[in-house]
CHARMM-style PDB file with segment names, atoms N, HN, CA, C and O in Angstrom:
ATOM      1  N   UNK     1      97.376 119.027 111.546  1.00  0.00      PROA
ATOM      2  CA  UNK     1      96.654 120.194 112.025  1.00  0.00      PROA
ATOM      3  C   UNK     1      96.003 119.882 113.384  1.00  0.00      PROA
ATOM      4  O   UNK     1      96.102 120.671 114.324  1.00  0.00      PROA
ATOM      5  N   UNK     2      95.345 118.735 113.468  1.00  0.00      PROA
ATOM      6  HN  UNK     2      95.264 118.095 112.704  1.00  0.00      PROA
ATOM      7  CA  UNK     2      94.706 118.353 114.723  1.00  0.00      PROA
ATOM      8  C   UNK     2      95.760 118.096 115.797  1.00  0.00      PROA
ATOM      9  O   UNK     2      95.583 118.475 116.955  1.00  0.00      PROA
ATOM     10  N   UNK     3      96.858 117.450 115.403  1.00  0.00      PROA
ATOM     11  HN  UNK     3      97.002 117.143 114.462  1.00  0.00      PROA
ATOM     12  CA  UNK     3      97.933 117.162 116.352  1.00  0.00      PROA
ATOM     13  C   UNK     3      98.502 118.454 116.930  1.00  0.00      PROA
ATOM     14  O   UNK     3      98.683 118.558 118.143  1.00  0.00      PROA
ATOM     15  N   UNK     4      98.783 119.427 116.091  1.00  0.00      PROA
ATOM     16  HN  UNK     4      98.636 119.343 115.105  1.00  0.00      PROA
ATOM     17  CA  UNK     4      99.320 120.696 116.579  1.00  0.00      PROA
ATOM     18  C   UNK     4      98.334 121.401 117.501  1.00  0.00      PROA
ATOM     19  O   UNK     4      98.730 121.966 118.520  1.00  0.00      PROA
ATOM     20  N   UNK     5      97.062 121.371 117.152  1.00  0.00      PROA
ATOM     21  HN  UNK     5      96.740 120.912 116.324  1.00  0.00      PROA
ATOM     22  CA  UNK     5      96.040 122.016 117.981  1.00  0.00      PROA
ATOM     23  C   UNK     5      95.964 121.363 119.362  1.00  0.00      PROA
ATOM     24  O   UNK     5      95.903 122.060 120.374  1.00  0.00      PROA
ATOM     25  N   UNK     6      95.968 120.030 119.406  1.00  0.00      PROA
ATOM     26  HN  UNK     6      96.019 119.464 118.584  1.00  0.00      PROA
ATOM     27  CA  UNK     6      95.889 119.330 120.687  1.00  0.00      PROA
ATOM     28  C   UNK     6      97.178 119.461 121.489  1.00  0.00      PROA
ATOM     29  O   UNK     6      97.148 119.545 122.717  1.00  0.00      PROA
ATOM     30  N   UNK     7      98.314 119.479 120.785  1.00  0.00      PROA
ATOM     31  HN  UNK     7      98.338 119.411 119.788  1.00  0.00      PROA
ATOM     32  CA  UNK     7      99.596 119.629 121.485  1.00  0.00      PROA
ATOM     33  C   UNK     7      99.706 121.022 122.094  1.00  0.00      PROA
ATOM     34  O   UNK     7     100.147 121.162 123.234  1.00  0.00      PROA
ATOM     35  N   UNK     8      99.311 122.052 121.352  1.00  0.00      PROA
ATOM     36  HN  UNK     8      98.953 121.938 120.426  1.00  0.00      PROA
ATOM     37  CA  UNK     8      99.356 123.411 121.884  1.00  0.00      PROA
ATOM     38  C   UNK     8      98.351 123.610 123.010  1.00  0.00      PROA
ATOM     39  O   UNK     8      98.562 124.440 123.894  1.00  0.00      PROA
ATOM     40  N   UNK     9      97.259 122.850 122.982  1.00  0.00      PROA
ATOM     41  HN  UNK     9      97.088 122.176 122.264  1.00  0.00      PROA
ATOM     42  CA  UNK     9      96.275 122.928 124.055  1.00  0.00      PROA
ATOM     43  C   UNK     9      96.718 122.222 125.323  1.00  0.00      PROA
ATOM     44  O   UNK     9      96.091 122.373 126.372  1.00  0.00      PROA
ATOM     45  N   UNK    10      97.803 121.444 125.235  1.00  0.00      PROA
ATOM     46  HN  UNK    10      98.312 121.320 124.384  1.00  0.00      PROA
ATOM     47  CA  UNK    10      98.326 120.748 126.407  1.00  0.00      PROA
ATOM     48  C   UNK    10      97.549 119.500 126.774  1.00  0.00      PROA
ATOM     49  O   UNK    10      97.566 119.086 127.933  1.00  0.00      PROA
ATOM     50  N   UNK    11      96.863 118.884 125.809  1.00  0.00      PROA
ATOM     51  HN  UNK    11      96.849 119.220 124.867  1.00  0.00      PROA
ATOM     52  CA  UNK    11      96.081 117.684 126.101  1.00  0.00      PROA
ATOM     53  C   UNK    11      96.968 116.482 126.395  1.00  0.00      PROA
ATOM     54  O   UNK    11      96.658 115.684 127.280  1.00  0.00      PROA
ATOM     55  N   UNK    12      98.042 116.350 125.676  1.00  0.00      PROA
ATOM     56  HN  UNK    12      98.294 116.998 124.957  1.00  0.00      PROA
ATOM     57  CA  UNK    12      98.989 115.266 125.912  1.00  0.00      PROA
ATOM     58  C   UNK    12     100.332 115.636 125.308  1.00  0.00      PROA
ATOM     59  O   UNK    12     100.435 116.545 124.485  1.00  0.00      PROA
ATOM     60  N   UNK    13     101.369 114.906 125.738  1.00  0.00      PROA
ATOM     61  HN  UNK    13     101.286 114.167 126.407  1.00  0.00      PROA
ATOM     62  CA  UNK    13     102.708 115.164 125.215  1.00  0.00      PROA
ATOM     63  C   UNK    13     102.856 114.542 123.833  1.00  0.00      PROA
ATOM     64  O   UNK    13     102.124 113.622 123.466  1.00  0.00      PROA
ATOM     65  N   UNK    14     103.799 115.053 123.090  1.00  0.00      PROA
ATOM     66  HN  UNK    14     104.393 115.800 123.388  1.00  0.00      PROA
ATOM     67  CA  UNK    14     104.054 114.551 121.749  1.00  0.00      PROA
ATOM     68  C   UNK    14     104.571 113.124 121.784  1.00  0.00      PROA
ATOM     69  O   UNK    14     104.254 112.327 120.900  1.00  0.00      PROA
ATOM     70  N   UNK    15     105.367 112.790 122.801  1.00  0.00      PROA
ATOM     71  HN  UNK    15     105.624 113.437 123.519  1.00  0.00      PROA
ATOM     72  CA  UNK    15     105.887 111.424 122.912  1.00  0.00      PROA
ATOM     73  C   UNK    15     104.760 110.412 123.133  1.00  0.00      PROA
ATOM     74  O   UNK    15     104.830 109.294 122.623  1.00  0.00      PROA
ATOM     75  N   UNK    16     103.735 110.787 123.877  1.00  0.00      PROA
ATOM     76  HN  UNK    16     103.678 111.695 124.291  1.00  0.00      PROA
ATOM     77  CA  UNK    16     102.592 109.892 124.088  1.00  0.00      PROA
ATOM     78  C   UNK    16     101.862 109.643 122.780  1.00  0.00      PROA
ATOM     79  O   UNK    16     101.418 108.524 122.522  1.00  0.00      PROA
ATOM     80  N   UNK    17     101.734 110.659 121.962  1.00  0.00      PROA
ATOM     81  HN  UNK    17     102.094 111.568 122.171  1.00  0.00      PROA
ATOM     82  CA  UNK    17     101.080 110.499 120.662  1.00  0.00      PROA
ATOM     83  C   UNK    17     101.857 109.536 119.770  1.00  0.00      PROA
ATOM     84  O   UNK    17     101.284 108.604 119.205  1.00  0.00      PROA
ATOM     85  N   UNK    18     103.160 109.765 119.645  1.00  0.00      PROA
ATOM     86  HN  UNK    18     103.625 110.522 120.104  1.00  0.00      PROA
ATOM     87  CA  UNK    18     103.956 108.919 118.763  1.00  0.00      PROA
ATOM     88  C   UNK    18     104.085 107.489 119.280  1.00  0.00      PROA
ATOM     89  O   UNK    18     104.137 106.551 118.485  1.00  0.00      PROA
ATOM     90  N   UNK    19     104.137 107.310 120.581  1.00  0.00      PROA
ATOM     91  HN  UNK    19     104.094 108.072 121.227  1.00  0.00      PROA
ATOM     92  CA  UNK    19     104.191 105.966 121.142  1.00  0.00      PROA
ATOM     93  C   UNK    19     102.899 105.205 120.854  1.00  0.00      PROA
ATOM     94  O   UNK    19     102.940 104.044 120.449  1.00  0.00      PROA
ATOM     95  N   UNK    20     101.765 105.848 121.060  1.00  0.00      PROA
ATOM     96  HN  UNK    20     101.731 106.792 121.389  1.00  0.00      PROA
ATOM     97  CA  UNK    20     100.485 105.180 120.783  1.00  0.00      PROA
ATOM     98  C   UNK    20     100.316 104.927 119.294  1.00  0.00      PROA
ATOM     99  O   UNK    20      99.762 103.900 118.903  1.00  0.00      PROA
ATOM    100  N   UNK    21     100.783 105.841 118.463  1.00  0.00      PROA
ATOM    101  HN  UNK    21     101.233 106.676 118.782  1.00  0.00      PROA
ATOM    102  CA  UNK    21     100.701 105.651 117.015  1.00  0.00      PROA
ATOM    103  C   UNK    21     101.576 104.485 116.565  1.00  0.00      PROA
ATOM    104  O   UNK    21     101.160 103.691 115.721  1.00  0.00      PROA
ATOM    105  N   UNK    22     102.771 104.375 117.115  1.00  0.00      PROA
ATOM    106  HN  UNK    22     103.108 105.019 117.801  1.00  0.00      PROA
ATOM    107  CA  UNK    22     103.680 103.294 116.749  1.00  0.00      PROA
ATOM    108  C   UNK    22     103.135 101.936 117.189  1.00  0.00      PROA
ATOM    109  O   UNK    22     103.219 100.965 116.437  1.00  0.00      PROA
ATOM    110  N   UNK    23     102.581 101.860 118.392  1.00  0.00      PROA
ATOM    111  HN  UNK    23     102.513 102.649 119.002  1.00  0.00      PROA
ATOM    112  CA  UNK    23     102.025 100.603 118.881  1.00  0.00      PROA
ATOM    113  C   UNK    23     100.825 100.182 118.050  1.00  0.00      PROA
ATOM    114  O   UNK    23     100.688  99.010 117.699  1.00  0.00      PROA
ATOM    115  N   UNK    24      99.959 101.130 117.735  1.00  0.00      PROA
ATOM    116  HN  UNK    24     100.070 102.082 118.020  1.00  0.00      PROA
ATOM    117  CA  UNK    24      98.777 100.824 116.930  1.00  0.00      PROA
ATOM    118  C   UNK    24      99.163 100.352 115.543  1.00  0.00      PROA
ATOM    119  O   UNK    24      98.614  99.366 115.053  1.00  0.00      PROA
ATOM    120  N   UNK    25     100.091 101.033 114.905  1.00  0.00      PROA
ATOM    121  HN  UNK    25     100.537 101.835 115.303  1.00  0.00      PROA
ATOM    122  CA  UNK    25     100.508 100.640 113.558  1.00  0.00      PROA
ATOM    123  C   UNK    25     101.259  99.312 113.574  1.00  0.00      PROA
ATOM    124  O   UNK    25     101.132  98.521 112.639  1.00  0.00      PROA
ATOM    125  N   UNK    26     102.024  99.063 114.602  1.00  0.00      PROA
ATOM    126  HN  UNK    26     102.127  99.706 115.362  1.00  0.00      PROA
ATOM    127  CA  UNK    26     102.745  97.791 114.688  1.00  0.00      PROA
ATOM    128  C   UNK    26     101.776  96.625 114.829  1.00  0.00      PROA
ATOM    129  O   UNK    26     101.952  95.586 114.193  1.00  0.00      PROA
ATOM    130  N   UNK    27     100.751  96.797 115.665  1.00  0.00      PROA
ATOM    131  HN  UNK    27     100.609  97.641 116.182  1.00  0.00      PROA
ATOM    132  CA  UNK    27      99.764  95.736 115.824  1.00  0.00      PROA
ATOM    133  C   UNK    27      99.038  95.472 114.511  1.00  0.00      PROA
ATOM    134  O   UNK    27      98.831  94.318 114.133  1.00  0.00      PROA
ATOM    135  N   UNK    28      98.653  96.533 113.818  1.00  0.00      PROA
ATOM    136  HN  UNK    28      98.821  97.470 114.125  1.00  0.00      PROA
ATOM    137  CA  UNK    28      97.969  96.362 112.539  1.00  0.00      PROA
ATOM    138  C   UNK    28      98.900  95.758 111.502  1.00  0.00      PROA
ATOM    139  O   UNK    28      98.474  94.958 110.669  1.00  0.00      PROA
ATOM    140  N   UNK    29     100.159  96.135 111.550  1.00  0.00      PROA
ATOM    141  HN  UNK    29     100.505  96.785 112.226  1.00  0.00      PROA
ATOM    142  CA  UNK    29     101.129  95.605 110.590  1.00  0.00      PROA
ATOM    143  C   UNK    29     101.465  94.142 110.846  1.00  0.00      PROA
ATOM    144  O   UNK    29     101.975  93.470 109.950  1.00  0.00      PROA
ATOM    145  N   UNK    30     101.200  93.639 112.019  1.00  0.00      PROA
ATOM    146  HN  UNK    30     100.786  94.185 112.748  1.00  0.00      PROA
ATOM    147  CA  UNK    30     101.478  92.236 112.316  1.00  0.00      PROA
ATOM    148  C   UNK    30     100.237  91.353 112.220  1.00  0.00      PROA
ATOM    149  O   UNK    30     100.351  90.170 111.898  1.00  0.00      PROA
ATOM    150  N   UNK    31      99.070  91.897 112.489  1.00  0.00      PROA
ATOM    151  HN  UNK    31      98.977  92.858 112.751  1.00  0.00      PROA
ATOM    152  CA  UNK    31      97.845  91.097 112.445  1.00  0.00      PROA
ATOM    153  C   UNK    31      97.473  90.741 111.008  1.00  0.00      PROA
ATOM    154  O   UNK    31      97.176  89.581 110.722  1.00  0.00      PROA
ATOM    155  N   UNK    32      97.483  91.707 110.108  1.00  0.00      PROA
ATOM    156  HN  UNK    32      97.724  92.650 110.340  1.00  0.00      PROA
ATOM    157  CA  UNK    32      97.092  91.429 108.728  1.00  0.00      PROA
ATOM    158  C   UNK    32      98.041  90.447 108.030  1.00  0.00      PROA
ATOM    159  O   UNK    32      97.559  89.524 107.373  1.00  0.00      PROA
ATOM    160  N   UNK    33      99.374  90.603 108.141  1.00  0.00      PROA
ATOM    161  HN  UNK    33      99.765  91.353 108.674  1.00  0.00      PROA
ATOM    162  CA  UNK    33     100.250  89.584 107.553  1.00  0.00      PROA
ATOM    163  C   UNK    33     100.092  88.213 108.209  1.00  0.00      PROA
ATOM    164  O   UNK    33     100.235  87.190 107.539  1.00  0.00      PROA
ATOM    165  N   UNK    34      99.800  88.182 109.510  1.00  0.00      PROA
ATOM    166  HN  UNK    34      99.684  89.013 110.054  1.00  0.00      PROA
ATOM    167  CA  UNK    34      99.586  86.901 110.185  1.00  0.00      PROA
ATOM    168  C   UNK    34      98.396  86.159 109.575  1.00  0.00      PROA
ATOM    169  O   UNK    34      98.488  84.965 109.289  1.00  0.00      PROA
ATOM    170  N   UNK    35      97.290  86.859 109.378  1.00  0.00      PROA
ATOM    171  HN  UNK    35      97.215  87.829 109.610  1.00  0.00      PROA
ATOM    172  CA  UNK    35      96.103  86.235 108.794  1.00  0.00      PROA
ATOM    173  C   UNK    35      96.395  85.765 107.374  1.00  0.00      PROA
ATOM    174  O   UNK    35      96.091  84.628 107.013  1.00  0.00      PROA
ATOM    175  N   UNK    36      96.985  86.645 106.571  1.00  0.00      PROA
ATOM    176  HN  UNK    36      97.233  87.569 106.863  1.00  0.00      PROA
ATOM    177  CA  UNK    36      97.292  86.304 105.187  1.00  0.00      PROA
ATOM    178  C   UNK    36      98.254  85.126 105.110  1.00  0.00      PROA
ATOM    179  O   UNK    36      98.019  84.181 104.358  1.00  0.00      PROA
ATOM    180  N   UNK    37      99.340  85.178 105.885  1.00  0.00      PROA
ATOM    181  HN  UNK    37      99.532  85.946 106.496  1.00  0.00      PROA
ATOM    182  CA  UNK    37     100.350  84.127 105.840  1.00  0.00      PROA
ATOM    183  C   UNK    37      99.793  82.795 106.308  1.00  0.00      PROA
ATOM    184  O   UNK    37     100.099  81.755 105.725  1.00  0.00      PROA
ATOM    185  N   UNK    38      98.985  82.815 107.350  1.00  0.00      PROA
ATOM    186  HN  UNK    38      98.737  83.660 107.824  1.00  0.00      PROA
ATOM    187  CA  UNK    38      98.425  81.572 107.871  1.00  0.00      PROA
ATOM    188  C   UNK    38      97.547  80.884 106.834  1.00  0.00      PROA
ATOM    189  O   UNK    38      97.640  79.671 106.643  1.00  0.00      PROA
ATOM    190  N   UNK    39      96.706  81.648 106.173  1.00  0.00      PROA
ATOM    191  HN  UNK    39      96.630  82.633 106.328  1.00  0.00      PROA
ATOM    192  CA  UNK    39      95.837  81.066 105.143  1.00  0.00      PROA
ATOM    193  C   UNK    39      96.661  80.511 103.986  1.00  0.00      PROA
ATOM    194  O   UNK    39      96.454  79.376 103.557  1.00  0.00      PROA
ATOM    195  N   UNK    40      97.590  81.311 103.486  1.00  0.00      PROA
ATOM    196  HN  UNK    40      97.758  82.234 103.835  1.00  0.00      PROA
ATOM    197  CA  UNK    40      98.392  80.891 102.336  1.00  0.00      PROA
ATOM    198  C   UNK    40      99.284  79.700 102.684  1.00  0.00      PROA
ATOM    199  O   UNK    40      99.421  78.781 101.876  1.00  0.00      PROA
ATOM    200  N   UNK    41      99.886  79.700 103.858  1.00  0.00      PROA
ATOM    201  HN  UNK    41      99.775  80.447 104.514  1.00  0.00      PROA
ATOM    202  CA  UNK    41     100.804  78.618 104.232  1.00  0.00      PROA
ATOM    203  C   UNK    41     100.087  77.275 104.286  1.00  0.00      PROA
ATOM    204  O   UNK    41     100.553  76.299 103.699  1.00  0.00      PROA
ATOM    205  N   UNK    42      98.981  77.220 104.972  1.00  0.00      PROA
ATOM    206  HN  UNK    42      98.602  78.013 105.449  1.00  0.00      PROA
ATOM    207  CA  UNK    42      98.312  75.935 105.132  1.00  0.00      PROA
ATOM    208  C   UNK    42      97.589  75.504 103.858  1.00  0.00      PROA
ATOM    209  O   UNK    42      97.419  74.305 103.635  1.00  0.00      PROA
ATOM    210  N   UNK    43      97.158  76.445 103.015  1.00  0.00      PROA
ATOM    211  HN  UNK    43      97.296  77.418 103.197  1.00  0.00      PROA
ATOM    212  CA  UNK    43      96.521  76.070 101.753  1.00  0.00      PROA
ATOM    213  C   UNK    43      97.540  75.553 100.741  1.00  0.00      PROA
ATOM    214  O   UNK    43      97.220  74.685  99.929  1.00  0.00      PROA
ATOM    215  N   UNK    44      98.768  76.081 100.786  1.00  0.00      PROA
ATOM    216  HN  UNK    44      99.028  76.785 101.446  1.00  0.00      PROA
ATOM    217  CA  UNK    44      99.767  75.667  99.803  1.00  0.00      PROA
ATOM    218  C   UNK    44     100.390  74.314 100.132  1.00  0.00      PROA
ATOM    219  O   UNK    44     100.943  73.661  99.246  1.00  0.00      PROA
ATOM    220  N   UNK    45     100.312  73.891 101.368  1.00  0.00      PROA
ATOM    221  HN  UNK    45      99.864  74.422 102.087  1.00  0.00      PROA
ATOM    222  CA  UNK    45     100.837  72.587 101.757  1.00  0.00      PROA
ATOM    223  C   UNK    45     102.347  72.489 101.650  1.00  0.00      PROA
ATOM    224  O   UNK    45     102.870  71.445 101.261  1.00  0.00      PROA
ATOM    225  N   UNK    46     103.056  73.555 101.987  1.00  0.00      PROA
ATOM    226  HN  UNK    46     102.631  74.403 102.303  1.00  0.00      PROA
ATOM    227  CA  UNK    46     104.511  73.582 101.878  1.00  0.00      PROA
ATOM    228  C   UNK    46     105.132  72.499 102.758  1.00  0.00      PROA
ATOM    229  O   UNK    46     105.795  71.591 102.258  1.00  0.00      PROA
ATOM    230  N   UNK    47     104.919  72.597 104.045  1.00  0.00      PROA
ATOM    231  HN  UNK    47     104.381  73.335 104.452  1.00  0.00      PROA
ATOM    232  CA  UNK    47     105.439  71.628 105.005  1.00  0.00      PROA
ATOM    233  C   UNK    47     104.472  71.651 106.185  1.00  0.00      PROA
ATOM    234  O   UNK    47     104.393  72.667 106.877  1.00  0.00      PROA
ATOM    235  N   UNK    48     103.744  70.585 106.437  1.00  0.00      PROA
ATOM    236  HN  UNK    48     103.809  69.761 105.874  1.00  0.00      PROA
ATOM    237  CA  UNK    48     102.702  70.625 107.469  1.00  0.00      PROA
ATOM    238  C   UNK    48     103.224  70.612 108.906  1.00  0.00      PROA
ATOM    239  O   UNK    48     102.448  70.362 109.828  1.00  0.00      PROA
ATOM    240  N   UNK    49     104.486  70.868 109.120  1.00  0.00      PROA
ATOM    241  HN  UNK    49     105.116  71.072 108.371  1.00  0.00      PROA
ATOM    242  CA  UNK    49     105.054  70.891 110.463  1.00  0.00      PROA
ATOM    243  C   UNK    49     104.795  72.251 111.118  1.00  0.00      PROA
ATOM    244  O   UNK    49     104.997  73.298 110.502  1.00  0.00      PROA
ATOM    245  N   UNK    50     104.346  72.217 112.369  1.00  0.00      PROA
ATOM    246  HN  UNK    50     104.181  71.367 112.869  1.00  0.00      PROA
ATOM    247  CA  UNK    50     104.056  73.460 113.080  1.00  0.00      PROA
ATOM    248  C   UNK    50     105.331  74.249 113.376  1.00  0.00      PROA
ATOM    249  O   UNK    50     105.305  75.480 113.379  1.00  0.00      PROA
ATOM    250  N   UNK    51     106.437  73.561 113.623  1.00  0.00      PROA
ATOM    251  HN  UNK    51     106.458  72.561 113.621  1.00  0.00      PROA
ATOM    252  CA  UNK    51     107.690  74.279 113.900  1.00  0.00      PROA
ATOM    253  C   UNK    51     108.183  75.024 112.667  1.00  0.00      PROA
ATOM    254  O   UNK    51     108.704  76.133 112.786  1.00  0.00      PROA
ATOM    255  N   UNK    52     108.029  74.438 111.494  1.00  0.00      PROA
ATOM    256  HN  UNK    52     107.605  73.537 111.398  1.00  0.00      PROA
ATOM    257  CA  UNK    52     108.415  75.126 110.261  1.00  0.00      PROA
ATOM    258  C   UNK    52     107.494  76.325 110.041  1.00  0.00      PROA
ATOM    259  O   UNK    52     107.944  77.390 109.619  1.00  0.00      PROA
ATOM    260  N   UNK    53     106.213  76.148 110.325  1.00  0.00      PROA
ATOM    261  HN  UNK    53     105.848  75.283 110.668  1.00  0.00      PROA
ATOM    262  CA  UNK    53     105.258  77.251 110.196  1.00  0.00      PROA
ATOM    263  C   UNK    53     105.648  78.423 111.089  1.00  0.00      PROA
ATOM    264  O   UNK    53     105.633  79.568 110.637  1.00  0.00      PROA
ATOM    265  N   UNK    54     105.999  78.160 112.352  1.00  0.00      PROA
ATOM    266  HN  UNK    54     106.011  77.230 112.719  1.00  0.00      PROA
ATOM    267  CA  UNK    54     106.360  79.248 113.256  1.00  0.00      PROA
ATOM    268  C   UNK    54     107.661  79.926 112.830  1.00  0.00      PROA
ATOM    269  O   UNK    54     107.801  81.139 112.986  1.00  0.00      PROA
ATOM    270  N   UNK    55     108.613  79.162 112.295  1.00  0.00      PROA
ATOM    271  HN  UNK    55     108.500  78.177 112.169  1.00  0.00      PROA
ATOM    272  CA  UNK    55     109.852  79.768 111.821  1.00  0.00      PROA
ATOM    273  C   UNK    55     109.592  80.672 110.620  1.00  0.00      PROA
ATOM    274  O   UNK    55     110.132  81.775 110.537  1.00  0.00      PROA
ATOM    275  N   UNK    56     108.769  80.204 109.700  1.00  0.00      PROA
ATOM    276  HN  UNK    56     108.330  79.308 109.767  1.00  0.00      PROA
ATOM    277  CA  UNK    56     108.456  81.030 108.525  1.00  0.00      PROA
ATOM    278  C   UNK    56     107.613  82.233 108.907  1.00  0.00      PROA
ATOM    279  O   UNK    56     107.750  83.298 108.305  1.00  0.00      PROA
ATOM    280  N   UNK    57     106.746  82.080 109.894  1.00  0.00      PROA
ATOM    281  HN  UNK    57     106.635  81.214 110.383  1.00  0.00      PROA
ATOM    282  CA  UNK    57     105.951  83.206 110.373  1.00  0.00      PROA
ATOM    283  C   UNK    57     106.848  84.258 111.020  1.00  0.00      PROA
ATOM    284  O   UNK    57     106.634  85.456 110.835  1.00  0.00      PROA
ATOM    285  N   UNK    58     107.845  83.818 111.773  1.00  0.00      PROA
ATOM    286  HN  UNK    58     108.019  82.845 111.924  1.00  0.00      PROA
ATOM    287  CA  UNK    58     108.800  84.750 112.381  1.00  0.00      PROA
ATOM    288  C   UNK    58     109.578  85.509 111.305  1.00  0.00      PROA
ATOM    289  O   UNK    58     109.802  86.712 111.436  1.00  0.00      PROA
ATOM    290  N   UNK    59     109.990  84.817 110.247  1.00  0.00      PROA
ATOM    291  HN  UNK    59     109.808  83.839 110.140  1.00  0.00      PROA
ATOM    292  CA  UNK    59     110.692  85.498 109.148  1.00  0.00      PROA
ATOM    293  C   UNK    59     109.769  86.487 108.452  1.00  0.00      PROA
ATOM    294  O   UNK    59     110.200  87.564 108.040  1.00  0.00      PROA
ATOM    295  N   UNK    60     108.503  86.120 108.323  1.00  0.00      PROA
ATOM    296  HN  UNK    60     108.153  85.245 108.658  1.00  0.00      PROA
ATOM    297  CA  UNK    60     107.532  87.027 107.721  1.00  0.00      PROA
ATOM    298  C   UNK    60     107.362  88.283 108.579  1.00  0.00      PROA
ATOM    299  O   UNK    60     107.317  89.392 108.047  1.00  0.00      PROA
ATOM    300  N   UNK    61     107.269  88.118 109.896  1.00  0.00      PROA
ATOM    301  HN  UNK    61     107.305  87.216 110.328  1.00  0.00      PROA
ATOM    302  CA  UNK    61     107.160  89.260 110.794  1.00  0.00      PROA
ATOM    303  C   UNK    61     108.392  90.161 110.704  1.00  0.00      PROA
ATOM    304  O   UNK    61     108.266  91.386 110.689  1.00  0.00      PROA
ATOM    305  N   UNK    62     109.570  89.563 110.643  1.00  0.00      PROA
ATOM    306  HN  UNK    62     109.672  88.568 110.655  1.00  0.00      PROA
ATOM    307  CA  UNK    62     110.790  90.360 110.511  1.00  0.00      PROA
ATOM    308  C   UNK    62     110.793  91.152 109.208  1.00  0.00      PROA
ATOM    309  O   UNK    62     111.213  92.309 109.187  1.00  0.00      PROA
ATOM    310  N   UNK    63     110.331  90.543 108.133  1.00  0.00      PROA
ATOM    311  HN  UNK    63     109.990  89.603 108.151  1.00  0.00      PROA
ATOM    312  CA  UNK    63     110.270  91.232 106.846  1.00  0.00      PROA
ATOM    313  C   UNK    63     109.297  92.405 106.911  1.00  0.00      PROA
ATOM    314  O   UNK    63     109.566  93.465 106.347  1.00  0.00      PROA
ATOM    315  N   UNK    64     108.177  92.225 107.589  1.00  0.00      PROA
ATOM    316  HN  UNK    64     107.958  91.364 108.048  1.00  0.00      PROA
ATOM    317  CA  UNK    64     107.199  93.300 107.720  1.00  0.00      PROA
ATOM    318  C   UNK    64     107.765  94.448 108.547  1.00  0.00      PROA
ATOM    319  O   UNK    64     107.596  95.614 108.191  1.00  0.00      PROA
ATOM    320  N   UNK    65     108.430  94.123 109.641  1.00  0.00      PROA
ATOM    321  HN  UNK    65     108.567  93.176 109.930  1.00  0.00      PROA
ATOM    322  CA  UNK    65     108.997  95.173 110.499  1.00  0.00      PROA
ATOM    323  C   UNK    65     110.108  95.930 109.768  1.00  0.00      PROA
ATOM    324  O   UNK    65     110.195  97.153 109.875  1.00  0.00      PROA
ATOM    325  N   UNK    66     110.951  95.217 109.033  1.00  0.00      PROA
ATOM    326  HN  UNK    66     110.880  94.224 108.947  1.00  0.00      PROA
ATOM    327  CA  UNK    66     112.007  95.875 108.267  1.00  0.00      PROA
ATOM    328  C   UNK    66     111.411  96.767 107.192  1.00  0.00      PROA
ATOM    329  O   UNK    66     111.910  97.868 106.957  1.00  0.00      PROA
ATOM    330  N   UNK    67     110.353  96.310 106.537  1.00  0.00      PROA
ATOM    331  HN  UNK    67     109.948  95.416 106.728  1.00  0.00      PROA
ATOM    332  CA  UNK    67     109.695  97.136 105.523  1.00  0.00      PROA
ATOM    333  C   UNK    67     109.104  98.396 106.148  1.00  0.00      PROA
ATOM    334  O   UNK    67     109.173  99.473 105.556  1.00  0.00      PROA
ATOM    335  N   UNK    68     108.524  98.267 107.342  1.00  0.00      PROA
ATOM    336  HN  UNK    68     108.468  97.392 107.823  1.00  0.00      PROA
ATOM    337  CA  UNK    68     107.986  99.441 108.026  1.00  0.00      PROA
ATOM    338  C   UNK    68     109.096 100.445 108.348  1.00  0.00      PROA
ATOM    339  O   UNK    68     108.918 101.650 108.165  1.00  0.00      PROA
ATOM    340  N   UNK    69     110.218  99.957 108.818  1.00  0.00      PROA
ATOM    341  HN  UNK    69     110.362  98.978 108.967  1.00  0.00      PROA
ATOM    342  CA  UNK    69     111.327 100.842 109.160  1.00  0.00      PROA
ATOM    343  C   UNK    69     111.853 101.534 107.899  1.00  0.00      PROA
ATOM    344  O   UNK    69     112.168 102.724 107.924  1.00  0.00      PROA
ATOM    345  N   UNK    70     111.945 100.787 106.802  1.00  0.00      PROA
ATOM    346  HN  UNK    70     111.689  99.821 106.781  1.00  0.00      PROA
ATOM    347  CA  UNK    70     112.437 101.382 105.555  1.00  0.00      PROA
ATOM    348  C   UNK    70     111.476 102.436 105.037  1.00  0.00      PROA
ATOM    349  O   UNK    70     111.909 103.453 104.496  1.00  0.00      PROA
ATOM    350  N   UNK    71     110.194 102.213 105.192  1.00  0.00      PROA
ATOM    351  HN  UNK    71     109.842 101.386 105.631  1.00  0.00      PROA
ATOM    352  CA  UNK    71     109.210 103.215 104.750  1.00  0.00      PROA
ATOM    353  C   UNK    71     109.309 104.454 105.623  1.00  0.00      PROA
ATOM    354  O   UNK    71     109.265 105.576 105.119  1.00  0.00      PROA
ATOM    355  N   UNK    72     109.442 104.261 106.921  1.00  0.00      PROA
ATOM    356  HN  UNK    72     109.478 103.349 107.331  1.00  0.00      PROA
ATOM    357  CA  UNK    72     109.500 105.407 107.843  1.00  0.00      PROA
ATOM    358  C   UNK    72     110.769 106.229 107.602  1.00  0.00      PROA
ATOM    359  O   UNK    72     110.712 107.459 107.585  1.00  0.00      PROA
ATOM    360  N   UNK    73     111.896 105.572 107.420  1.00  0.00      PROA
ATOM    361  HN  UNK    73     111.943 104.573 107.434  1.00  0.00      PROA
ATOM    362  CA  UNK    73     113.147 106.299 107.297  1.00  0.00      PROA
ATOM    363  C   UNK    73     113.542 106.614 105.846  1.00  0.00      PROA
ATOM    364  O   UNK    73     114.578 107.233 105.603  1.00  0.00      PROA
ATOM    365  N   UNK    74     112.720 106.191 104.894  1.00  0.00      PROA
ATOM    366  HN  UNK    74     111.879 105.688 105.091  1.00  0.00      PROA
ATOM    367  CA  UNK    74     112.971 106.445 103.462  1.00  0.00      PROA
ATOM    368  C   UNK    74     114.329 105.921 103.001  1.00  0.00      PROA
ATOM    369  O   UNK    74     115.094 106.641 102.360  1.00  0.00      PROA
ATOM    370  N   UNK    75     114.621 104.678 103.328  1.00  0.00      PROA
ATOM    371  HN  UNK    75     114.000 104.092 103.849  1.00  0.00      PROA
ATOM    372  CA  UNK    75     115.885 104.071 102.902  1.00  0.00      PROA
ATOM    373  C   UNK    75     115.738 103.270 101.616  1.00  0.00      PROA
ATOM    374  O   UNK    75     116.646 102.518 101.260  1.00  0.00      PROA
ATOM    375  N   UNK    76     114.639 103.407 100.921  1.00  0.00      PROA
ATOM    376  HN  UNK    76     113.901 104.017 101.209  1.00  0.00      PROA
ATOM    377  CA  UNK    76     114.395 102.606  99.719  1.00  0.00      PROA
ATOM    378  C   UNK    76     115.521 102.809  98.789  1.00  0.00      PROA
ATOM    379  OT1 UNK    76     115.536 102.232  97.701  1.00  0.00      PROA
TER     380      UNK     76
END
């Protein structure tokens, strides 16, 4: 309702809204898993190598992004 009101008022384009929404949600979707994964990884003592940590963190980020895409496009 607010989006339609602001769009009809000419405050900003629809593409600007969706771009800012996507960037904001992506940042939030990556920060929270980063914090959670970092705590769990180092507490569990899987492999204390930093290179293994970064590889597993990258896989975690990919899983989060794929989950976001599946939720958005309803491919469940």
